[in-house]
C-alpha positions as CSV (number, residue, x, y, z in Angstrom):
1,Q,0.0,0.0,0.0
2,V,1.6,3.3,-1.1
3,Q,1.2,6.1,1.3
4,L,2.0,9.8,1.2
5,V,1.5,11.8,4.4
6,E,1.7,15.6,4.3
7,S,2.4,17.9,7.2
8,G,3.3,21.5,7.9
9,G,0.3,23.4,6.7
10,G,-1.3,26.2,8.7
11,A,-2.2,29.8,8.8
12,V,0.3,32.6,8.1
13,Q,0.3,36.3,7.4
14,P,1.2,37.6,4.0
15,G,5.0,37.7,3.6
16,G,5.4,34.8,5.9
17,S,6.9,31.3,5.4
18,L,5.9,27.7,5.8
19,R,7.6,24.4,5.0
20,L,5.5,21.5,3.9
21,S,6.7,17.9,4.3
22,C,5.6,14.7,2.6
23,A,6.7,11.4,3.9
24,A,6.5,8.6,1.3
25,S,6.6,4.8,1.4
26,E,10.1,3.6,1.0
27,S,9.0,1.3,-1.8
28,I,8.3,4.2,-4.1
29,F,10.3,7.1,-3.2
30,S,13.6,6.5,-4.9
31,T,12.2,5.9,-8.4
32,Y,9.3,8.4,-8.5
33,T,9.0,12.0,-9.5
34,M,7.6,13.8,-6.5
35,G,5.5,16.9,-6.7
36,W,3.3,19.4,-4.9
37,Y,0.0,20.5,-6.3
38,R,-2.7,22.8,-4.8
39,Q,-6.4,23.4,-5.1
40,A,-8.1,26.6,-4.1
41,P,-11.8,26.8,-3.4
42,G,-13.7,26.8,-6.7
43,K,-10.6,26.2,-8.8
44,E,-9.0,23.2,-10.4
45,R,-6.0,21.5,-8.9
46,E,-2.8,23.0,-10.3
47,L,0.9,22.2,-10.4
48,V,3.1,23.9,-7.9
49,A,6.5,22.2,-8.3
50,T,8.0,18.8,-9.1
51,I,11.3,17.2,-8.5
52,T,12.7,14.1,-10.3
53,N,14.5,11.3,-8.5
54,G,17.7,12.9,-9.9
55,G,16.9,16.2,-8.3
56,S,15.8,18.3,-11.2
57,A,13.1,20.8,-10.2
58,N,10.3,22.5,-12.1
59,Y,8.1,25.3,-10.8
60,A,4.9,27.0,-11.8
61,G,5.5,30.5,-12.8
62,S,3.4,31.9,-10.0
63,V,5.7,30.5,-7.3
64,K,9.1,30.6,-9.0
65,G,11.6,32.5,-6.9
66,R,9.4,32.1,-3.8
67,F,9.0,28.4,-3.3
68,T,11.7,25.7,-3.2
69,I,11.1,22.0,-3.6
70,S,13.6,19.5,-2.3
71,R,13.9,15.8,-1.4
72,D,15.8,13.8,1.1
73,N,16.0,10.3,-0.3
74,A,17.5,8.9,2.9
75,K,14.3,10.0,4.8
76,N,11.9,9.3,1.9
77,T,10.6,12.9,2.3
78,V,10.0,15.7,0.0
79,Y,9.7,19.3,1.1
80,L,8.2,22.5,-0.1
81,Q,9.7,25.7,1.4
82,M,7.3,28.5,0.8
83,N,8.5,32.1,1.3
84,S,6.9,35.5,0.7
85,L,3.5,33.9,0.9
86,K,0.6,35.7,-0.7
87,P,-3.2,35.5,-0.1
88,E,-3.5,33.8,-3.5
89,D,-1.3,31.0,-2.2
90,T,-4.2,29.9,0.0
91,A,-5.2,26.4,-1.0
92,V,-5.1,22.7,0.0
93,Y,-1.7,21.5,-0.9
94,Y,-1.3,17.9,-2.1
95,C,1.8,15.7,-2.4
96,N,2.1,13.5,-5.5
97,A,4.3,10.6,-6.5
98,R,4.3,9.7,-10.2
99,K,6.1,7.2,-12.4
100,F,5.5,5.9,-15.9
101,S,6.6,2.4,-16.6
102,F,5.2,1.4,-19.9
103,P,2.3,0.8,-20.3
104,T,1.3,1.9,-16.7
105,L,1.2,5.3,-15.1
106,Y,1.6,5.0,-11.4
107,D,0.1,8.1,-9.7
108,Y,-0.4,8.5,-6.0
109,W,-1.7,11.4,-3.9
110,G,-1.6,12.4,-0.2
111,Q,-4.6,13.6,1.7
112,G,-3.8,17.3,1.5
113,T,-2.8,19.9,4.0
114,Q,-4.4,23.4,4.2
115,V,-2.4,26.5,3.8
116,T,-4.1,29.8,4.6
117,V,-2.4,33.2,4.0
118,S,-4.4,36.0,5.5
119,S,-3.9,39.1,7.6
């Protein structure tokens, strides 16, 4: 059973910082691309950032320069450091693990953690 468990969400004022963590099952972490997505009320889920098992990172334009994704393969954990937070960053943040091994796409999600940016 693949499990992704997020933590670190909460409420913060604009300009503040939070760090999200996602602990993954050992059986998947080393070979999967890990990512963070978010979903605001009334909106579709959108990509925030991804990082390959080799450490290559990709960011949505709206968070580039403010958020940093990283992974610790020894701890089977992926992080999202969020700085200079804005009210529009308010959303439920989801951890994702994804791998394509032909012909199957393996795609797993965590339960989500709420981030609220408000004064």
